[in-house]
C-alpha positions, 0 to 999 in steps of 0.5 A: 503428287505420288503418282508423279513422283514415282513415275520420275523414279522409274523413268529415272531407273529407265534412263539409267539402266539405257545408258548402262547398256550404252559402250562406254557407259557401264561402269567400272570399279578400279584399283592402283595396286602396288605388287611385293616380288613373287617370293614375297607374295607367295610368303603372303599368300600362305600367311592368308591360306594358314588364316583360312583353314585356321579359322574357316575363312573365306580366302580371295585367291583370283587376288594376288595381295598387293598393298591398295593405294587408290579405289574407285569407280569411273566410266568405263569411257573415261579409262583412256584418259586415267590410264594417261595421267597413271602413266604421267605421275609414273614417269615422273616418280622413282620407284621406292621401298616399303617395308612391312613390320607386323601385324594390325586391324580393323576392327571387327572384320580384318587383320592385314600386315602392316606398312612401315614405310608410309610416307613414300606412299604418301605422296604418291597418294597426293600425287594421284590426288591432284586429278581426283576428279578424274575418279569420279563419275558424279559426286555419289562415287567419290575416289578412296585413298586407302590412309592406312597403306596395309597389305590384308589377311583376310577380309571381312570376316565374323566377329568371331573370326577376328576375335579369336584370330587377332589374339594370335595375330596380334603376337605373332611376327612378320617382316619382309620387303619389297621395291616399288618400280611401278603401279599396277591398274586394275578393273572389273566391270561392276557386279562383278569379283575377279578384278583383271589387270588393265595396265603396268606403269613404272616409276620412272623418277624422269625430269619434267621435260624429258616426261614431256617430251614422251608425252607429246611427241 
């Protein structure tokens, strides 16, 4: 019985490894994000560097400050269909203002800039949830919608880094705003660290008939 079970596990691993080498069948990790304008990005990046130096925290410099709204994993072969759906949603969604105000935290590992205007972000997420079946290869890889919109200053902190950092930052002031006029799709291969930009989708606020005309003709 044990021998048979071991053989089945090994066979499953072998099949998984074989499938992952077939073009289109390897798994990618994706992010859908909103990006502030350059001046605000630089302001937030300065905060990240300041925190890193003061509390000896590693900061990812490969990814510019962003507001993540969705994270998911999917097979490469599904990417074009996902891009088409994101394009369709963006065509009908209006640009909106995002206001940032103060700091928040996820105990005991993350400190971030708070998003004060959550409703338009949540409305966009609601649109994305309409096709979430397309955002998972199986039930073990469910899409994750960020329930608390934020822009991270420091993540994966050690307990002492979080405690000292939050003791300071919970009393500090920060404000900023930007117009979200599009969303950006990023991806990286499973196991890699660096994301690459795939496509930006402009928010055009077009009526349904116009959007359908652009999509099908």
